[in-house]
RODO-2510 file (C-alpha; in nm, 4 decimals, decimal comma):
residues 333
     n   res          X          Y          Z
     1     m   -14,7118   -12,0824    14,6129
     2     n   -14,4282   -11,9682    14,8387
     3     s   -14,6312   -11,8445    15,1369
     4     e   -14,3407   -11,6369    15,2690
     5     f   -14,3870   -11,3935    14,9785
     6     l   -14,7638   -11,3445    14,9996
     7     n   -14,8966   -11,0029    15,1010
     8     k   -14,5483   -10,8649    15,1550
     9     i   -14,3327   -10,5917    15,0118
    10     i   -13,9882   -10,7391    14,9602
    11     l   -13,6633   -10,5426    14,9580
    12     g   -13,4281   -10,6800    14,6955
    13     d   -13,3312   -10,7078    14,3307
    14     a   -13,6214   -10,8252    14,1133
    15     e   -13,4027   -11,0581    13,9075
    16     e   -13,2971   -11,2410    14,2221
    17     i   -13,6348   -11,2489    14,3960
    18     l   -13,8330   -11,3633    14,0927
    19     g   -13,6120   -11,6714    14,0687
    20     k   -13,7396   -11,7800    14,4106
    21     i   -14,1102   -11,7640    14,3223
    22     d   -14,2797   -12,0894    14,2206
    23     s   -14,3624   -12,1555    13,8568
    24     n   -14,7277   -12,1226    13,7469
    25     s   -14,8283   -11,9449    14,0678
    26     i   -14,9097   -11,5822    13,9766
    27     d   -15,2400   -11,4652    13,8252
    28     l   -15,1439   -11,1141    13,7159
    29     v   -14,8283   -10,9068    13,6792
    30     l   -14,8923   -10,5320    13,6798
    31     t   -14,5883   -10,3066    13,6894
    32     d   -14,4097    -9,9918    13,5789
    33     p   -14,0409   -10,0831    13,5371
    34     p   -13,7388    -9,8536    13,5489
    35     y   -13,6072    -9,7567    13,2066
    36     f   -13,2325    -9,7338    13,2806
    37     l   -13,2323    -9,3614    13,2252
    38     d   -12,9117    -9,1637    13,2604
    39     k   -12,8091    -9,1443    13,6273
    40     m   -13,1056    -9,3663    13,7170
    41     d   -12,9736    -9,7212    13,7325
    42     n   -13,0300    -9,9658    14,0204
    43     n   -12,8241    -9,7455    14,2525
    44     w   -13,0027    -9,4199    14,1824
    45     s   -13,1293    -9,1932    14,4583
    46     h   -13,4240    -8,9686    14,3806
    47     r   -13,3008    -8,7162    14,6383
    48     k   -12,9587    -8,6927    14,4721
    49     v   -13,1049    -8,6691    14,1212
    50     s   -13,3642    -8,4086    14,2214
    51     k   -13,0867    -8,1682    14,3292
    52     i   -12,9449    -8,1483    13,9772
    53     t   -13,0716    -7,8263    13,8200
    54     d   -12,8753    -7,7956    13,4942
    55     y   -13,1862    -7,7885    13,2771
    56     c   -13,4804    -7,8259    13,5136
    57     n   -13,6192    -7,4993    13,3784
    58     t   -13,6925    -7,6682    13,0449
    59     v   -13,7686    -8,0260    13,1497
    60     k   -13,9887    -7,9690    13,4519
    61     s   -14,1968    -8,2862    13,4372
    62     l   -13,9016    -8,5277    13,4328
    63     p   -13,6294    -8,5892    13,6909
    64     p   -13,2946    -8,4456    13,5799
    65     g   -13,0720    -8,6992    13,4075
    66     m   -13,3348    -8,8168    13,1603
    67     k   -13,1582    -8,7507    12,8315
    68     f   -13,2038    -8,9134    12,4942
    69     d   -12,9691    -9,2051    12,4364
    70     r   -13,0309    -9,4717    12,1717
    71     n   -12,8317    -9,7251    12,3733
    72     q   -13,0802    -9,6809    12,6548
    73     g   -13,3418    -9,8740    12,4592
    74     k   -13,0979   -10,1540    12,3763
    75     k   -12,9916   -10,1914    12,7391
    76     f   -13,3526   -10,1840    12,8480
    77     y   -13,4484   -10,4553    12,5972
    78     n   -13,1706   -10,6934    12,7101
    79     w   -13,2547   -10,6457    13,0769
    80     y   -13,6333   -10,6667    13,0369
    81     l   -13,6041   -10,9799    12,8245
    82     k   -13,4498   -11,1570    13,1258
    83     i   -13,7200   -11,0198    13,3549
    84     s   -13,9967   -11,1190    13,1116
    85     k   -13,8693   -11,4760    13,0833
    86     e   -13,8918   -11,5114    13,4621
    87     l   -14,2384   -11,3571    13,4647
    88     y   -14,3488   -11,6020    13,1963
    89     r   -14,2293   -11,8903    13,4120
    90     i   -14,4074   -11,7802    13,7304
    91     l   -14,7363   -11,6738    13,5715
    92     k   -15,0129   -11,9314    13,5535
    93     p   -15,1054   -12,0468    13,2035
    94     g   -15,3371   -11,7776    13,0696
    95     g   -15,2045   -11,5226    13,3199
    96     f   -15,1782   -11,1609    13,2092
    97     f   -14,8805   -10,9241    13,2138
    98     f   -14,9434   -10,5483    13,2014
    99     s   -14,6417   -10,3187    13,1850
   100     f   -14,6418    -9,9377    13,1681
   101     s   -14,3918    -9,7747    12,9350
   102     s   -14,2736    -9,4425    12,7992
   103     p   -14,3925    -9,3950    12,4388
   104     r   -14,0410    -9,3856    12,2926
   105     l   -13,9370    -9,7114    12,4624
   106     y   -14,2615    -9,9009    12,4022
   107     h   -14,1250   -10,0850    12,0973
   108     r   -13,8298   -10,2145    12,3003
   109     m   -14,0541   -10,3229    12,5853
   110     v   -14,2984   -10,5078    12,3615
   111     s   -14,0169   -10,6746    12,1692
   112     s   -13,8607   -10,8069    12,4893
   113     i   -14,1940   -10,9384    12,6166
   114     d   -14,2774   -11,0920    12,2788
   115     d   -13,9352   -11,2577    12,2589
   116     a   -13,9929   -11,4071    12,6052
   117     n   -14,2767   -11,6078    12,4441
   118     f   -14,5719   -11,3970    12,5628
   119     l   -14,8694   -11,3365    12,3367
   120     i   -14,9104   -10,9611    12,2794
   121     r   -15,2850   -10,9167    12,3159
   122     d   -15,3303   -10,5397    12,3092
   123     c   -15,1966   -10,1965    12,3985
   124     f   -15,3796    -9,9986    12,6654
   125     i   -15,3577    -9,6192    12,6613
   126     w   -15,3663    -9,3931    12,9660
   127     l   -15,4816    -9,0624    12,8160
   128     h   -15,4010    -8,7416    12,9998
   129     t   -15,3738    -8,3698    12,9281
   130     q   -15,1815    -8,2437    13,2301
   131     n   -14,8259    -8,2727    13,1089
   132     q   -14,5441    -8,0271    13,0473
   133     p   -14,3887    -7,9808    12,7018
   134     k   -14,0320    -8,1129    12,7054
   135     a   -13,8996    -7,9558    12,3858
   136     m   -13,6171    -7,7036    12,4237
   137     s   -13,5295    -7,4021    12,2123
   138     l   -13,1751    -7,3652    12,0812
   139     n   -13,1259    -7,0074    12,1979
   140     h   -12,8714    -7,1034    12,4623
   141     f   -12,6659    -7,2823    12,1949
   142     i   -12,6955    -6,9879    11,9595
   143     d   -12,5624    -6,7619    12,2342
   144     k   -12,2453    -6,9694    12,2441
   145     l   -12,1733    -6,9241    11,8717
   146     d   -11,8782    -6,7117    11,7759
   147     w   -12,1053    -6,4691    11,5897
   148     n   -12,1859    -6,1066    11,6470
   149     k   -12,4983    -6,0146    11,8414
   150     n   -12,6942    -5,9063    11,5342
   151     e   -12,6326    -6,2380    11,3548
   152     k   -12,7357    -6,4331    11,6656
   153     n   -13,0597    -6,2388    11,6972
   154     k   -13,1420    -6,2985    11,3302
   155     l   -13,0885    -6,6736    11,3739
   156     k   -13,3043    -6,6781    11,6871
   157     e   -13,5803    -6,5009    11,4965
   158     k   -13,5477    -6,7448    11,2058
   159     l   -13,5749    -7,0471    11,4387
   160     q   -13,8462    -6,8959    11,6579
   161     g   -14,0726    -7,1819    11,7710
   162     w   -13,8444    -7,4523    11,6324
   163     k   -13,7395    -7,6807    11,9174
   164     t   -13,5856    -8,0187    11,9908
   165     p   -13,7965    -8,3206    11,8747
   166     q   -13,9829    -8,3788    12,2014
   167     i   -14,3531    -8,3190    12,1506
   168     k   -14,5887    -8,2798    12,4456
   169     s   -14,6705    -8,6349    12,5531
   170     c   -15,0366    -8,6907    12,6437
   171     f   -15,0585    -9,0666    12,6766
   172     e   -14,8827    -9,3567    12,8416
   173     p   -14,8868    -9,6968    12,6684
   174     i   -14,9394   -10,0160    12,8674
   175     v   -14,8665   -10,3471    12,6988
   176     m   -15,1212   -10,6251    12,7564
   177     a   -14,9485   -10,9613    12,7218
   178     q   -15,0619   -11,3116    12,8116
   179     k   -14,8981   -11,6436    12,8838
   180     k   -15,0296   -11,9106    12,6501
   181     c   -15,3286   -12,1045    12,7852
   182     e   -15,3321   -12,4777    12,8376
   183     k   -15,5642   -12,6228    12,5749
   184     t   -15,8812   -12,4123    12,5346
   185     f   -15,9752   -12,0896    12,7139
   186     l   -16,2520   -12,2782    12,8948
   187     q   -16,0287   -12,5630    13,0093
   188     n   -15,7637   -12,3167    13,1208
   189     m   -16,0180   -12,1099    13,3151
   190     l   -16,1598   -12,4148    13,4907
   191     k   -15,8121   -12,5257    13,5970
   192     y   -15,6353   -12,1964    13,6772
   193     n   -15,9122   -11,9347    13,7211
   194     v   -15,7394   -11,7036    13,4763
   195     g   -15,7206   -11,6350    13,1038
   196     l   -16,0437   -11,4500    13,0282
   197     l   -16,1494   -11,0864    13,0694
   198     n   -16,4338   -10,9796    13,2968
   199     t   -16,6567   -10,7674    13,0728
   200     n   -16,8872   -10,6998    13,3676
   201     v   -16,6300   -10,4330    13,4566
   202     k   -16,7486   -10,1053    13,3089
   203     i   -16,5763    -9,7827    13,2124
   204     g   -16,7065    -9,4316    13,1516
   205     e   -17,0851    -9,4186    13,1681
   206     n   -17,1373    -9,7929    13,2159
   207     m   -16,9626    -9,8761    12,8889
   208     f   -16,7992   -10,1999    12,7740
   209     p   -16,4368   -10,2101    12,8972
   210     s   -16,1909   -10,0534    12,6565
   211     n   -15,8167   -10,0194    12,6108
   212     v   -15,8296    -9,6413    12,6606
   213     m   -15,8528    -9,4855    13,0071
   214     t   -15,8494    -9,1313    13,1376
   215     t   -15,8830    -8,9882    13,4869
   216     e   -15,9340    -8,6332    13,3582
   217     k   -16,2598    -8,4905    13,2273
   218     t   -16,1949    -8,3731    12,8735
   219     g   -16,5336    -8,3675    12,6995
   220     k   -16,8657    -8,5493    12,6713
   221     i   -16,7615    -8,8148    12,4200
   222     v   -16,4268    -8,9062    12,5760
   223     d   -16,5691    -8,8975    12,9296
   224     r   -16,8635    -9,1145    12,8308
   225     y   -16,6477    -9,3947    12,6957
   226     f   -16,3162    -9,3790    12,8806
   227     l   -16,3407    -9,1922    13,2131
   228     i   -16,2480    -9,3729    13,5333
   229     p   -16,2352    -9,2246    13,8858
   230     k   -15,9945    -8,9368    13,9423
   231     p   -15,7290    -8,9905    14,2113
   232     t   -15,8439    -8,8620    14,5494
   233     i   -15,6502    -8,6004    14,7438
   234     d   -15,5261    -8,8463    15,0065
   235     e   -15,4752    -9,1429    14,7710
   236     k   -15,1070    -9,0746    14,7142
   237     g   -15,0300    -8,9676    15,0741
   238     k   -14,8506    -8,6474    15,1770
   239     f   -14,5473    -8,8577    15,2705
   240     n   -14,5162    -9,0022    14,9181
   241     t   -14,2016    -8,8719    14,7450
   242     h   -14,2235    -9,1020    14,4412
   243     k   -14,2202    -8,8991    14,1183
   244     t   -14,4463    -9,1157    13,9011
   245     v   -14,7294    -9,2451    14,1221
   246     k   -14,9956    -9,4170    13,9132
   247     p   -15,3688    -9,3539    13,9742
   248     l   -15,5198    -9,6234    14,1938
   249     s   -15,8250    -9,6440    13,9655
   250     i   -15,6146    -9,7570    13,6661
   251     c   -15,4585   -10,0420    13,8625
   252     e   -15,7954   -10,1411    14,0082
   253     y   -15,9505   -10,1394    13,6616
   254     i   -15,6858   -10,3784    13,5253
   255     i   -15,7015   -10,6051    13,8317
   256     k   -16,0824   -10,6320    13,8164
   257     l   -16,0671   -10,6949    13,4428
   258     t   -15,8237   -10,9871    13,4639
   259     t   -15,8439   -11,1599    13,8048
   260     f   -16,1256   -11,3999    13,8829
   261     s   -16,1301   -11,4406    14,2603
   262     e   -15,9879   -11,3174    14,5898
   263     d   -15,7406   -11,6051    14,5748
   264     a   -15,5743   -11,4343    14,2792
   265     i   -15,2159   -11,3193    14,3337
   266     v   -15,1078   -10,9871    14,1849
   267     l   -14,7329   -10,9299    14,1457
   268     d   -14,5487   -10,6023    14,0959
   269     p   -14,1724   -10,6656    14,0672
   270     f   -14,1036   -10,2879    14,0650
   271     v   -14,3623   -10,1797    14,3170
   272     g   -14,2303    -9,8285    14,3832
   273     s   -14,4649    -9,6495    14,6224
   274     g   -14,7022    -9,9472    14,6193
   275     t   -15,0024    -9,8501    14,4048
   276     t   -15,0437   -10,2004    14,2574
   277     a   -15,0281   -10,3599    14,6044
   278     v   -15,2715   -10,1034    14,7462
   279     a   -15,5156   -10,1652    14,4598
   280     a   -15,4926   -10,5426    14,5102
   281     k   -15,5546   -10,5054    14,8834
   282     e   -15,8480   -10,2695    14,8275
   283     l   -16,0037   -10,5336    14,5995
   284     g   -15,9358   -10,8198    14,8407
   285     r   -15,6689   -10,9829    14,6239
   286     k   -15,3350   -11,1180    14,7416
   287     f   -15,0229   -10,9297    14,6406
   288     i   -14,6455   -10,9494    14,6168
   289     g   -14,4370   -10,6351    14,5792
   290     i   -14,0640   -10,6127    14,5109
   291     d   -13,8414   -10,3071    14,5029
   292     i   -13,4722   -10,2330    14,5398
   293     n   -13,5323    -9,8876    14,6917
   294     n   -13,5812    -9,9045    15,0692
   295     e   -13,7267    -9,5529    15,0855
   296     y   -14,0035    -9,6454    14,8423
   297     i   -14,0762    -9,9631    15,0336
   298     e   -14,1329    -9,7588    15,3486
   299     i   -14,3794    -9,5429    15,1538
   300     a   -14,5593    -9,8506    15,0179
   301     l   -14,5910    -9,9970    15,3673
   302     k   -14,7411    -9,6731    15,4983
   303     r   -14,9944    -9,6688    15,2160
   304     l   -15,0860   -10,0321    15,2793
   305     n   -15,1207    -9,9579    15,6491
   306     n   -15,3627    -9,6768    15,5627
   307     v   -15,5780    -9,9320    15,3785
   308     k   -15,5791   -10,1470    15,6930
   309     n   -15,6691    -9,8510    15,9146
   310     k   -15,9469    -9,7441    15,6786
   311     r   -16,0947   -10,0933    15,6898
   312     n   -16,0702   -10,0942    16,0688
   313     k   -16,2786    -9,7787    16,0865
   314     k   -16,5440    -9,9265    15,8590
   315     s   -16,5588   -10,2608    16,0392
   316     k   -16,8161   -10,3263    16,3113
   317     i   -16,5931   -10,5950    16,4623
   318     p   -16,3840   -10,4769    16,7592
   319     k   -16,0242   -10,4162    16,6573
   320     k   -15,8903   -10,6706    16,9053
   321     e   -16,0856   -10,9435    16,7275
   322     i   -15,9556   -10,8606    16,3806
   323     q   -15,6704   -11,0814    16,2709
   324     y   -15,4190   -10,9327    16,0278
   325     d   -15,1526   -11,1502    15,8762
   326     l   -15,0748   -10,8926    15,6081
   327     f   -14,8629   -10,5793    15,5938
   328     h   -14,5422   -10,7375    15,7197
   329     r   -14,2360   -10,5204    15,7286
   330     a   -14,0125   -10,5450    15,4265
   331     i   -13,7841   -10,8443    15,4340
   332     n   -13,4377   -10,8484    15,2873
   333     i   -13,3602   -11,1677    15,0971
***
């Protein structure tokens, strides 16, 4: 494994950086990729986008610029197919690839991963209730019609409650893919320490691990089978400006389920504010994070540094005797 990448957050384009990582060297890929949304390509700035207010009053839970475009899915598929092929190369035989998605782009994501030769093993679901409806009424369009006021009001009454086809979304799909094992599962595990799932990991009230997770208490039955720890107040960090920070418990759950030892390397090629890297560090795993956004890298480094400081406080060893070779500053390749 390229040691210069280990336990670092790397500033750069994922397509370029992945090509420099050794083949058959990564145990787990866990990521939430960009979806090439309108005004949100590789050069997007969250500060610039967040100032756009054209329709923020109706789409409060999404950054402005996220509009429906069928070509978006096609562009995403072509780009993610290239990414997935590189991830297939660098994963160890039997290594797992988990990728978050939006529900309406999930089919494109899975198709690209499948076409890169991965085995599609399952679909995990992150269930949540705290989300804003995104559907919009057509009243503002009706107001622009060249009709008299009475006719407009009648049409508004007729279409009362009828809105654009954007239902309230209460889940996030996560594809579970796997690189083909060498020979049998047992032989692959003995050689690469990856390829099986750790069913000692429990969910809910000490239940067998499942492909449904929730961090919100919703009722006895759901909580019993699917509840995992709720994000803590300071988990995200007050300095964190990322708009879609994932719960640490979800990443930890997936890492514990799929990685065998502390030698395991967890890769996030779109690390954002660093949740995957933080989860890996918390669990004693090695990590590699990549992101093209320097501001997010700074946030990720702060979060990782908080993990280091927290461990310092818990340790009985004097600080001067603790050796840290992790948490390097971002390097530009």
